[in-house]
Structure formats: C-alpha cells, structure tokens
C-alpha positions in Angstrom: -45.1 8.2 -30.5 -47.3 11.4 -29.8 -45.0 14.2 -28.3 -48.1 15.4 -26.3 -47.5 12.5 -23.9 -45.7 13.2 -20.7 -42.1 13.5 -21.5 -38.9 12.1 -19.5 -36.3 14.4 -17.9 -34.2 13.8 -20.9 -36.9 15.7 -23.0 -38.1 12.6 -24.8 -41.6 11.2 -24.9 -42.4 8.6 -22.1 -43.7 5.6 -23.7 -47.2 4.3 -22.7 -48.4 0.8 -22.5 -48.9 -0.7 -26.1 -46.4 1.7 -27.7 -43.5 0.7 -29.9 -40.5 2.9 -30.1 -39.8 4.2 -33.7 -36.5 5.1 -35.2 -37.1 8.9 -34.5 -37.3 8.2 -30.7 -34.1 5.9 -30.6 -32.3 8.3 -32.9 -33.3 11.3 -30.9 -32.0 9.5 -27.6 -28.7 8.5 -29.2 -28.2 12.0 -30.1 -28.9 13.4 -26.7 -26.5 10.8 -25.0 -23.8 11.5 -27.6 -24.3 15.3 -26.8 -24.1 14.7 -23.1 -21.1 12.4 -22.9 -19.1 13.3 -25.9 -19.1 17.2 -25.4 -15.8 18.8 -25.3 -16.7 21.1 -22.6 -17.6 18.7 -19.8 -19.4 15.4 -19.3 -22.8 14.3 -18.2 -23.9 14.2 -14.5 -27.1 14.8 -12.7 -28.1 18.0 -10.9 -29.7 18.0 -7.5 -33.1 17.3 -9.0 -31.9 14.4 -10.9 -31.9 16.2 -14.2 -29.3 15.2 -16.8 -27.0 18.2 -17.3 -23.4 18.9 -18.5 -20.5 19.8 -16.1 -17.8 22.1 -17.3 -14.4 20.6 -17.3 -12.9 20.6 -13.9 -16.1 21.1 -12.0 -17.3 19.3 -8.8 -20.8 18.8 -8.2 -21.8 20.8 -5.1 -24.2 17.9 -3.9 -21.3 15.4 -3.5 -20.4 14.9 0.1 -17.8 13.0 2.4 -19.0 12.0 5.9 -21.6 14.8 5.6 -19.4 17.5 4.5 -19.9 19.1 1.1 -17.2 18.3 -1.5 -16.5 21.5 -3.4 -13.0 20.9 -4.9 -10.2 18.2 -4.9 -9.6 16.4 -1.6 -5.9 16.4 -0.1 -4.6 13.5 2.0 -4.6 15.7 4.9 -8.5 16.1 4.5 -8.9 12.3 4.0 -6.9 11.8 7.2 -8.9 14.2 8.9 -12.4 12.7 7.9 -11.2 9.3 9.1 -10.9 7.9 5.6 -7.2 7.2 5.9 -4.7 6.4 8.7 -2.1 9.2 9.1 1.5 7.8 8.2 3.9 7.5 11.1 7.6 7.8 10.0 10.5 7.3 12.3 13.7 5.5 13.2 14.1 2.1 14.8 16.8 0.9 17.4 18.2 -2.1 15.5 20.1 -4.8 17.7 22.0 -7.9 16.7 22.6 -11.1 18.5 23.2 -14.8 18.6 20.3 -17.2 19.5 22.3 -19.3 22.0 24.7 -16.7 23.3 23.7 -13.2 22.6 27.3 -11.7 22.7 28.5 -8.2 22.8 28.8 -7.4 19.0 30.2 -4.1 18.0 28.5 -2.6 14.8 27.6 0.4 12.9 24.1 1.1 11.9 24.0 3.1 8.6 20.2 3.6 8.7 17.1 2.1 10.2 13.9 3.7 9.2 10.3 2.8 9.0 6.9 3.9 7.7 3.6 2.8 9.2 0.2 3.1 7.6 -2.5 1.5 9.7 -1.4 -2.0 10.5 1.1 -2.1 7.7 4.9 -1.4 8.3 7.8 -0.7 6.0 11.0 -1.0 7.2 14.8 -0.8 5.9 18.2 -0.9 7.5 21.9 -1.2 6.7 24.5 -2.4 9.4 28.2 -3.4 9.4 29.9 -5.3 12.2 33.4 -4.6 13.4 33.4 -7.4 16.0 31.0 -10.6 16.4 31.7 -10.1 20.2 31.2 -13.8 21.2 27.8 -14.4 19.7 26.8 -18.0 18.9 23.8 -19.8 17.5 21.6 -18.4 14.6 22.2 -14.6 13.7 19.1 -12.7 14.9 18.4 -8.9 14.5 16.0 -7.3 16.9 14.5 -3.8 17.8 11.7 -3.8 15.4 9.3 -0.7 15.8 6.3 -3.0 16.0 5.9 -6.7 16.5 4.8 -8.7 13.6 1.3 -10.5 13.5 2.6 -13.2 11.2 5.6 -14.6 9.8 6.8 -12.2 7.0 9.7 -12.5 4.6 11.9 -9.3 3.8 14.3 -8.8 1.1 18.0 -8.4 1.3 19.9 -6.5 -1.0 23.5 -6.5 0.1 25.3 -9.0 2.3 29.2 -9.7 2.5 31.4 -11.2 5.2 29.6 -14.8 5.2 30.6 -18.1 4.0 29.5 -21.6 3.9 25.9 -20.5 2.8 24.9 -22.2 -0.7 21.4 -20.7 -1.2 19.8 -17.2 -1.1 19.5 -15.5 2.2 16.0 -14.4 3.4 15.4 -12.5 6.5 12.1 -13.8 8.2 10.2 -11.9 10.7 8.5 -13.5 13.6 7.4 -11.3 16.6 9.8 -8.7 17.2 12.9 -10.6 15.8 14.4 -11.0 12.2 16.0 -14.1 11.7 18.0 -14.7 8.2 17.8 -18.2 6.8 19.3 -19.7 3.8 16.7 -21.3 1.4 19.5 -23.9 0.3 18.2 -27.2 -0.9 21.1 -28.8 0.9 21.2 -29.0 4.7 19.3 -27.1 7.3 17.3 -24.1 6.1 18.4 -22.4 9.6 22.0 -22.3 8.7 23.0 -18.5 9.0 24.7 -18.8 12.2 27.3 -16.8 13.9 30.2 -19.1 13.0 29.4 -18.3 9.4 29.9 -14.6 9.5 33.1 -12.7 9.7 33.9 -9.7 12.1 33.1 -7.6 9.1 29.7 -8.8 8.2 27.5 -6.3 6.5 24.0 -6.4 4.9 21.0 -4.2 4.0 17.4 -5.3 4.1 14.0 -3.8 3.6 10.4 -5.0 3.3 6.7 -4.6 4.6 4.9 -6.6 7.0 1.6 -6.5 9.2 2.0 -5.4 12.7 0.0 -6.7 15.6 
C-alpha cells in the first residue's frame, strides 16, 4: 500500500477499494496494538477526540462522567448513593415478639440481639432469644415484630436451637408477612409441628437470613 494515502488515527494507511493488505501493514498494526495494550506504564484508551493513547497507571480519563458529573478519581459508596446509583443502607434493631398461634400467651424471654440491615427492598435480619417461661402459649410457635413486612414467603437459617422435643426433622424459620413461623421439614407427620407444647420454658434459638420487603 502507498503511505501517501489517507491514514487512520492509529497512523496506518487507510485501505482503498481494491487494495489488499500486505504483511507489512498487518505487522505494523499488531506491533502498535501490542505497544498500546502491553505497555507497563498504562493501558490503551481513547482521548476526547477519539485518538488511541496510553494512560498512565492509575489515571482516570477526565471525559468519563456519572450522571453528567465528571469522574476525576475513584468513586466512594457515599458518592454512588448521592448520585442515586445505590440506595443508602439502613441499619437498626427490631422489637422481637414471640407468641402462640392459638393462644398468644404471655411468654417471658430475653432477647440477646435483634438487628437488621436494609438495602433497597432487601432486608437482612438476625436474632437470638431465650425463654424463661412459655406463659400459656398454645398452637404454632410464632415470632413477630419484623422491621419490614415480607413481600413473599422466605426461608431463613436457624443456627442454634435448644429446649425442644418431638421434632424429627430440620427446623426452618419461614417468613410470611410480618411473622416468622418455624416449621419442621420432617418426612413424617405434619410439617407445621413446631408447637408450643413441644418447647420447654427454657427454649432458645438463634436465626438469620435475608428476605425481600414489600
């Protein structure tokens, strides 16, 4: 190819109709790309005019923008939140309650912790509780006081449980609305068999998990 023809922004001859690339052109292009992408002092990018250039290591092009604002360095979480690209996390405690589904009763218990973290529609909760009296509860064991109602049925994880008998399968806390109902995934008998008569006055558990809020 003749080098007198119009050249590309990479500095190579621009092929014209009927031209066939030769090994010199292909070799020059490969060498140029290797120089741009393989350099130890940076990587290839485009300047504001569209020309291929090298950026120093750690540099950020000043033509990049987020929501119209120039990007001149690393973006922090606070800046993402301020720009509306990420919801602000909400962290707090929730007031846990425990009752029976038939007769709520007046159980006496101690809450070791009941925390939550909400990011957008998604809520992570954790809680630990120990009873000192069932207080006349009857029916299914239920936990209330969730910081946000669940949009769908969600399952949590239970990490510790004691003071319970007559349950043959794993216990799974299920959230529906504002209530957590522990169920047994036993292959024998009713699944909804974690009832007040199967726990002692010293029943204790710890649970955690994530769900989608309304």
